[in-house]
C-alpha positions as CSV (number, residue, x, y, z in Angstrom):
1,X,0.0,0.0,0.0
2,X,1.1,3.6,-0.6
3,X,-0.2,4.7,2.8
4,X,1.9,7.4,4.4
5,X,2.6,7.4,8.1
6,X,0.9,10.8,8.4
7,X,-2.8,11.1,8.5
8,X,-2.8,13.7,5.7
9,X,-0.8,13.9,2.5
10,X,0.4,17.5,2.1
11,X,0.6,18.8,-1.6
12,X,2.2,22.1,-2.3
13,X,0.8,23.8,-5.4
14,X,2.1,26.5,-7.7
15,X,-0.4,29.5,-7.5
16,X,-1.2,29.1,-11.3
17,X,-2.4,25.6,-10.7
18,X,-4.1,26.2,-7.4
19,X,-7.3,27.7,-9.0
20,X,-7.9,24.5,-11.0
21,X,-7.2,22.0,-8.3
22,X,-10.7,22.0,-6.5
23,X,-12.5,21.2,-9.7
24,X,-9.9,18.5,-10.7
25,X,-10.1,16.8,-7.3
26,X,-14.0,17.0,-7.5
27,X,-13.8,15.3,-10.8
28,X,-11.5,12.6,-9.4
29,X,-13.8,12.0,-6.5
30,X,-16.7,11.7,-8.9
31,X,-14.7,9.4,-11.0
32,X,-14.2,7.1,-7.9
33,X,-18.0,7.0,-7.5
34,X,-18.5,6.2,-11.2
35,X,-15.9,3.5,-11.1
36,X,-17.3,1.9,-7.9
37,X,-20.8,1.8,-9.6
38,X,-19.3,0.4,-12.8
39,X,-17.5,-2.4,-10.9
40,X,-20.8,-3.2,-9.2
41,X,-22.2,-3.7,-12.8
42,X,-19.0,-5.6,-13.9
43,X,-18.3,-2.8,-16.4
44,X,-14.6,-2.8,-16.8
45,X,-14.7,-0.5,-19.9
46,X,-15.8,2.5,-17.8
47,X,-13.2,1.7,-15.1
48,X,-10.5,1.4,-17.7
49,X,-11.4,4.7,-19.4
50,X,-11.7,6.7,-16.1
51,X,-8.5,5.2,-14.6
52,X,-6.6,6.0,-17.8
53,X,-7.6,9.6,-17.5
54,X,-6.5,9.7,-13.9
55,X,-3.2,8.1,-14.8
56,X,-2.6,10.7,-17.4
57,X,-3.6,13.8,-15.4
58,X,-2.5,13.2,-11.8
59,X,1.2,13.9,-12.2
60,X,0.5,17.0,-14.3
61,X,-1.5,18.5,-11.5
62,X,1.1,17.6,-9.0
63,X,-0.6,14.4,-7.6
64,X,1.8,11.6,-8.6
65,X,-0.1,9.1,-6.5
66,X,-3.3,9.7,-8.6
67,X,-1.1,8.8,-11.6
68,X,0.4,5.7,-9.9
69,X,-2.9,4.3,-8.5
70,X,-4.6,5.1,-11.8
71,X,-2.1,3.1,-13.7
72,X,-2.6,0.1,-11.3
73,X,-6.3,0.5,-11.6
74,X,-6.2,0.7,-15.4
75,X,-4.1,-2.5,-15.6
76,X,-6.4,-4.3,-13.2
77,X,-9.5,-3.2,-15.1
78,X,-8.0,-4.0,-18.4
79,X,-7.5,-7.6,-17.3
80,X,-11.0,-7.8,-15.6
81,X,-9.4,-8.3,-12.2
82,X,-12.2,-7.3,-10.0
83,X,-10.4,-7.8,-6.6
84,X,-7.4,-5.8,-7.7
85,X,-9.6,-3.1,-9.2
86,X,-11.5,-2.7,-6.0
87,X,-8.3,-2.6,-3.9
88,X,-6.8,0.2,-6.1
89,X,-10.1,2.0,-6.0
90,X,-10.2,1.9,-2.2
91,X,-6.5,3.2,-2.2
92,X,-7.4,6.0,-4.6
93,X,-10.4,7.1,-2.6
94,X,-8.3,7.0,0.6
95,X,-5.6,9.1,-0.9
96,X,-8.1,11.7,-2.2
97,X,-9.7,11.8,1.4
98,X,-6.2,12.4,3.0
99,X,-5.2,15.3,0.7
100,X,-4.3,18.6,2.5
101,X,-3.8,21.3,-0.2
102,X,-1.4,24.1,0.6
103,X,-0.3,27.0,-1.7
104,X,3.4,27.4,-2.4
């Protein structure tokens, strides 16, 4: 697991990115909900698509764990590995819940 010893993961943002972050994180959290619902329907296509987007965007916004977990989730969904998909989804949700955003 990528759990940190601290209860919160502090992320320092460049001021030009800071204005976009709340909407980005909201979209990530919505994606978690959509992927959870898709897994309940055994719809791996939705999970693969959404996790691919997170894999591609996380690092660009300064959230490398979103990219890393998104990559693991994309791989698990692409191979229809439901247990691994669910574990990665829990990990992603937990990471998003722990974020503590601070301006640079």
